[in-house]
N, CA, C and O atoms as CSV, one atom per row, in Angstrom:
chain,resi,resn,atom,element,x,y,z
A,1,UNK,N,N,42.159,-25.368,-25.107
A,1,UNK,CA,C,42.703,-25.221,-23.738
A,1,UNK,C,C,44.194,-25.701,-23.725
A,1,UNK,O,O,44.193,-26.912,-23.945
A,2,UNK,N,N,45.567,-25.186,-23.539
A,2,UNK,CA,C,46.673,-25.769,-23.631
A,2,UNK,C,C,46.438,-26.648,-22.722
A,2,UNK,O,O,45.763,-26.395,-21.724
A,3,UNK,N,N,47.274,-28.435,-23.105
A,3,UNK,CA,C,47.200,-29.285,-21.829
A,3,UNK,C,C,48.481,-28.613,-21.007
A,3,UNK,O,O,49.276,-27.840,-21.541
A,4,UNK,N,N,48.560,-29.129,-19.313
A,4,UNK,CA,C,49.175,-28.968,-18.796
A,4,UNK,C,C,50.670,-29.544,-18.627
A,4,UNK,O,O,50.796,-30.738,-18.355
A,5,UNK,N,N,51.588,-28.883,-18.753
A,5,UNK,CA,C,52.946,-29.898,-18.218
A,5,UNK,C,C,53.134,-31.034,-17.934
A,5,UNK,O,O,52.413,-31.380,-16.999
A,6,UNK,N,N,53.768,-31.790,-18.299
A,6,UNK,CA,C,53.601,-33.131,-16.733
A,6,UNK,C,C,55.345,-32.721,-16.028
A,6,UNK,O,O,56.475,-32.501,-16.463
A,7,UNK,N,N,54.528,-32.819,-14.507
A,7,UNK,CA,C,55.478,-33.039,-14.087
A,7,UNK,C,C,57.267,-33.485,-13.772
A,7,UNK,O,O,57.374,-34.469,-13.039
A,8,UNK,N,N,58.141,-33.081,-14.083
A,8,UNK,CA,C,59.496,-33.829,-14.295
A,8,UNK,C,C,59.521,-35.887,-13.258
A,8,UNK,O,O,59.864,-37.017,-13.608
A,9,UNK,N,N,59.037,-35.365,-12.183
A,9,UNK,CA,C,59.244,-36.694,-11.680
A,9,UNK,C,C,57.931,-38.082,-12.279
A,9,UNK,O,O,57.842,-39.306,-12.187
A,10,UNK,N,N,57.285,-37.186,-12.759
A,10,UNK,CA,C,56.482,-38.042,-13.822
A,10,UNK,C,C,56.783,-38.229,-14.962
A,10,UNK,O,O,55.741,-38.385,-15.598
A,11,UNK,N,N,57.948,-38.328,-15.818
A,11,UNK,CA,C,58.754,-38.351,-16.633
A,11,UNK,C,C,58.287,-40.341,-17.099
A,11,UNK,O,O,57.842,-41.157,-16.291
A,12,UNK,N,N,58.522,-40.542,-18.261
A,12,UNK,CA,C,58.251,-42.252,-18.592
A,12,UNK,C,C,59.048,-42.332,-19.548
A,12,UNK,O,O,59.325,-41.430,-20.338
A,13,UNK,N,N,59.656,-43.930,-19.518
A,13,UNK,CA,C,60.583,-43.858,-21.384
A,13,UNK,C,C,59.330,-43.660,-22.311
A,13,UNK,O,O,58.162,-44.028,-22.184
A,14,UNK,N,N,60.069,-42.853,-23.418
A,14,UNK,CA,C,59.908,-42.005,-24.359
A,14,UNK,C,C,59.896,-40.879,-24.262
A,14,UNK,O,O,60.036,-40.033,-25.146
A,15,UNK,N,N,59.621,-40.676,-22.489
A,15,UNK,CA,C,59.089,-38.819,-22.879
A,15,UNK,C,C,60.258,-38.191,-23.460
A,15,UNK,O,O,61.342,-38.687,-23.769
A,16,UNK,N,N,59.770,-36.846,-23.562
A,16,UNK,CA,C,61.172,-35.879,-24.111
A,16,UNK,C,C,61.382,-35.189,-22.387
A,16,UNK,O,O,60.596,-34.846,-21.504
A,17,UNK,N,N,62.967,-35.232,-22.540
A,17,UNK,CA,C,63.782,-34.620,-21.333
A,17,UNK,C,C,63.596,-33.290,-21.152
A,17,UNK,O,O,63.653,-32.680,-22.220
A,18,UNK,N,N,63.407,-32.651,-20.260
A,18,UNK,CA,C,63.458,-31.257,-19.807
A,18,UNK,C,C,64.270,-30.432,-20.548
A,18,UNK,O,O,64.735,-30.885,-21.594
A,19,UNK,N,N,64.493,-29.477,-20.262
A,19,UNK,CA,C,65.702,-29.005,-20.411
A,19,UNK,C,C,66.194,-28.423,-19.463
A,19,UNK,O,O,65.477,-27.911,-18.603
A,20,UNK,N,N,67.950,-28.362,-19.405
A,20,UNK,CA,C,68.771,-28.408,-17.651
A,20,UNK,C,C,69.587,-27.594,-18.620
A,20,UNK,O,O,69.602,-27.403,-19.836
A,21,UNK,N,N,70.460,-27.076,-17.244
A,21,UNK,CA,C,72.050,-26.261,-17.755
A,21,UNK,C,C,72.610,-27.029,-16.527
A,21,UNK,O,O,72.124,-27.161,-15.404
A,22,UNK,N,N,74.084,-27.626,-17.198
A,22,UNK,CA,C,75.305,-27.557,-15.437
A,22,UNK,C,C,76.068,-27.083,-16.213
A,22,UNK,O,O,75.893,-26.500,-17.283
A,23,UNK,N,N,77.426,-27.489,-15.342
A,23,UNK,CA,C,78.595,-27.067,-15.710
A,23,UNK,C,C,79.279,-28.007,-16.043
A,23,UNK,O,O,79.072,-29.084,-15.483
A,24,UNK,N,N,80.231,-27.912,-16.981
A,24,UNK,CA,C,81.245,-29.293,-17.508
A,24,UNK,C,C,82.489,-28.744,-17.937
A,24,UNK,O,O,82.724,-27.633,-18.412
A,25,UNK,N,N,83.359,-29.844,-17.655
A,25,UNK,CA,C,84.806,-29.321,-18.075
A,25,UNK,C,C,84.956,-30.052,-19.412
A,25,UNK,O,O,85.861,-29.462,-20.002
A,26,UNK,N,N,84.580,-30.878,-20.037
A,26,UNK,CA,C,84.482,-31.998,-21.144
A,26,UNK,C,C,85.455,-32.855,-20.493
A,26,UNK,O,O,85.416,-33.043,-19.277
A,27,UNK,N,N,86.541,-33.513,-21.437
A,27,UNK,CA,C,87.501,-34.520,-21.421
A,27,UNK,C,C,88.217,-34.833,-20.384
A,27,UNK,O,O,88.563,-35.952,-20.004
A,28,UNK,N,N,88.555,-33.203,-19.671
A,28,UNK,CA,C,89.659,-32.637,-18.831
A,28,UNK,C,C,89.320,-32.265,-17.640
A,28,UNK,O,O,89.767,-31.347,-16.953
A,29,UNK,N,N,88.220,-33.288,-17.355
A,29,UNK,CA,C,87.294,-32.619,-15.628
A,29,UNK,C,C,88.369,-33.132,-14.813
A,29,UNK,O,O,88.955,-34.197,-15.010
A,30,UNK,N,N,88.631,-32.159,-13.718
A,30,UNK,CA,C,89.702,-32.546,-12.808
A,30,UNK,C,C,91.246,-31.558,-13.011
A,30,UNK,O,O,92.044,-31.229,-12.133
A,31,UNK,N,N,91.277,-31.277,-14.421
A,31,UNK,CA,C,92.818,-31.247,-14.648
A,31,UNK,C,C,93.028,-29.639,-14.805
A,31,UNK,O,O,94.028,-29.194,-15.369
A,32,UNK,N,N,92.164,-28.925,-14.345
A,32,UNK,CA,C,92.071,-27.041,-14.112
A,32,UNK,C,C,91.504,-26.875,-15.730
A,32,UNK,O,O,91.768,-25.737,-16.119
A,33,UNK,N,N,90.865,-27.611,-16.684
A,33,UNK,CA,C,90.401,-26.946,-17.451
A,33,UNK,C,C,89.038,-26.182,-17.404
A,33,UNK,O,O,88.143,-26.748,-16.776
A,34,UNK,N,N,88.798,-25.159,-17.894
A,34,UNK,CA,C,87.691,-24.214,-17.228
A,34,UNK,C,C,86.671,-24.883,-17.662
A,34,UNK,O,O,86.536,-25.718,-18.556
A,35,UNK,N,N,85.659,-24.192,-16.574
A,35,UNK,CA,C,84.386,-24.727,-16.587
A,35,UNK,C,C,83.690,-24.464,-17.625
A,35,UNK,O,O,84.566,-23.991,-18.349
A,36,UNK,N,N,82.248,-24.410,-18.534
A,36,UNK,CA,C,81.522,-23.774,-19.110
A,36,UNK,C,C,79.877,-24.358,-19.001
A,36,UNK,O,O,79.675,-25.554,-19.207
A,37,UNK,N,N,78.949,-23.609,-18.729
A,37,UNK,CA,C,77.620,-23.945,-19.034
A,37,UNK,C,C,77.092,-24.599,-19.998
A,37,UNK,O,O,77.211,-23.846,-20.965
A,38,UNK,N,N,76.503,-25.682,-20.384
A,38,UNK,CA,C,75.948,-26.574,-21.321
A,38,UNK,C,C,74.777,-26.322,-21.308
A,38,UNK,O,O,74.544,-25.287,-20.684
A,39,UNK,N,N,73.800,-26.869,-21.774
A,39,UNK,CA,C,72.501,-27.575,-22.016
A,39,UNK,C,C,72.178,-28.366,-22.945
A,39,UNK,O,O,72.713,-28.484,-24.048
A,40,UNK,N,N,71.004,-29.109,-22.374
A,40,UNK,CA,C,70.337,-29.903,-22.899
A,40,UNK,C,C,69.921,-29.378,-24.329
A,40,UNK,O,O,70.278,-29.911,-25.380
A,41,UNK,N,N,69.074,-28.198,-24.219
A,41,UNK,CA,C,69.028,-27.673,-25.143
A,41,UNK,C,C,69.868,-27.273,-26.795
A,41,UNK,O,O,69.512,-26.966,-27.932
A,42,UNK,N,N,71.271,-27.533,-25.979
A,42,UNK,CA,C,72.576,-27.180,-27.478
A,42,UNK,C,C,72.353,-28.084,-28.024
A,42,UNK,O,O,72.554,-27.800,-29.205
A,43,UNK,N,N,71.865,-29.645,-27.909
A,43,UNK,CA,C,72.130,-30.478,-28.583
A,43,UNK,C,C,70.900,-31.170,-29.090
A,43,UNK,O,O,71.033,-31.921,-30.057
A,44,UNK,N,N,69.884,-31.028,-28.624
A,44,UNK,CA,C,68.096,-31.243,-29.051
A,44,UNK,C,C,68.835,-31.305,-30.941
A,44,UNK,O,O,69.640,-30.482,-31.377
A,45,UNK,N,N,68.439,-32.130,-31.488
A,45,UNK,CA,C,68.154,-32.355,-32.431
A,45,UNK,C,C,69.272,-32.311,-33.360
A,45,UNK,O,O,69.070,-32.410,-34.571
A,46,UNK,N,N,70.564,-32.152,-32.823
A,46,UNK,CA,C,71.632,-32.283,-33.294
A,46,UNK,C,C,72.376,-33.464,-33.259
A,46,UNK,O,O,72.808,-34.008,-34.276
A,47,UNK,N,N,72.578,-33.973,-31.867
A,47,UNK,CA,C,73.034,-35.252,-31.223
A,47,UNK,C,C,72.479,-35.927,-30.683
A,47,UNK,O,O,71.345,-35.557,-30.379
A,48,UNK,N,N,72.864,-37.103,-30.304
A,48,UNK,CA,C,72.063,-37.906,-29.435
A,48,UNK,C,C,72.662,-38.083,-27.909
A,48,UNK,O,O,73.845,-38.203,-27.590
A,49,UNK,N,N,71.690,-38.069,-27.202
A,49,UNK,CA,C,72.402,-37.822,-25.718
A,49,UNK,C,C,71.815,-39.052,-24.749
A,49,UNK,O,O,70.712,-39.563,-24.940
A,50,UNK,N,N,72.577,-39.380,-23.859
A,50,UNK,CA,C,71.898,-40.429,-23.099
A,50,UNK,C,C,71.818,-40.133,-21.938
A,50,UNK,O,O,72.865,-40.200,-21.295
A,51,UNK,N,N,70.568,-39.699,-21.233
A,51,UNK,CA,C,71.297,-39.228,-19.601
A,51,UNK,C,C,70.896,-40.058,-18.648
A,51,UNK,O,O,69.677,-40.230,-18.619
A,52,UNK,N,N,71.732,-40.817,-17.599
A,52,UNK,CA,C,71.849,-41.336,-16.967
A,52,UNK,C,C,71.762,-40.942,-15.113
A,52,UNK,O,O,72.142,-39.897,-14.586
A,53,UNK,N,N,71.276,-41.892,-14.576
A,53,UNK,CA,C,71.167,-40.774,-12.982
A,53,UNK,C,C,71.429,-42.491,-12.238
A,53,UNK,O,O,71.034,-43.600,-12.600
A,54,UNK,N,N,72.317,-42.011,-11.011
A,54,UNK,CA,C,73.224,-42.965,-10.333
A,54,UNK,C,C,72.724,-42.430,-8.933
A,54,UNK,O,O,73.449,-41.781,-8.180
A,55,UNK,N,N,71.202,-42.818,-8.616
A,55,UNK,CA,C,70.645,-41.958,-7.009
A,55,UNK,C,C,71.928,-42.357,-5.961
A,55,UNK,O,O,72.329,-41.582,-5.092
A,56,UNK,N,N,72.397,-43.477,-6.163
A,56,UNK,CA,C,72.727,-43.882,-4.480
A,56,UNK,C,C,74.364,-43.798,-4.851
A,56,UNK,O,O,75.111,-44.339,-4.036
A,57,UNK,N,N,74.946,-43.188,-5.969
A,57,UNK,CA,C,76.017,-43.113,-6.299
A,57,UNK,C,C,76.407,-42.194,-4.998
A,57,UNK,O,O,75.655,-41.473,-4.343
A,58,UNK,N,N,78.223,-42.506,-4.768
A,58,UNK,CA,C,79.425,-41.908,-4.006
A,58,UNK,C,C,78.162,-41.870,-2.300
A,58,UNK,O,O,78.041,-40.866,-1.598
A,59,UNK,N,N,77.568,-42.956,-2.092
A,59,UNK,CA,C,76.976,-42.941,-0.822
A,59,UNK,C,C,77.278,-43.865,0.148
A,59,UNK,O,O,78.184,-44.286,-0.571
A,60,UNK,N,N,77.360,-44.601,1.162
A,60,UNK,CA,C,77.855,-45.384,1.571
A,60,UNK,C,C,76.295,-46.406,2.225
A,60,UNK,O,O,76.002,-47.133,3.174
A,61,UNK,N,N,75.848,-45.999,1.331
A,61,UNK,CA,C,74.114,-47.433,1.188
A,61,UNK,C,C,74.882,-48.773,0.877
A,61,UNK,O,O,74.256,-49.822,0.725
């Protein structure tokens, strides 16, 4: 029997990040460049990727 996948909110240091997709404009963000979709899986095994989360960013806390 295969192990159940771990819920995303239960990730720990060293766990592999789940795949996700987002809109990106690259280094020209906000300068009228066209947006394109990128996925984490586009870089898996090709480049190092650092994921940083700022849950209180842009909030009046």
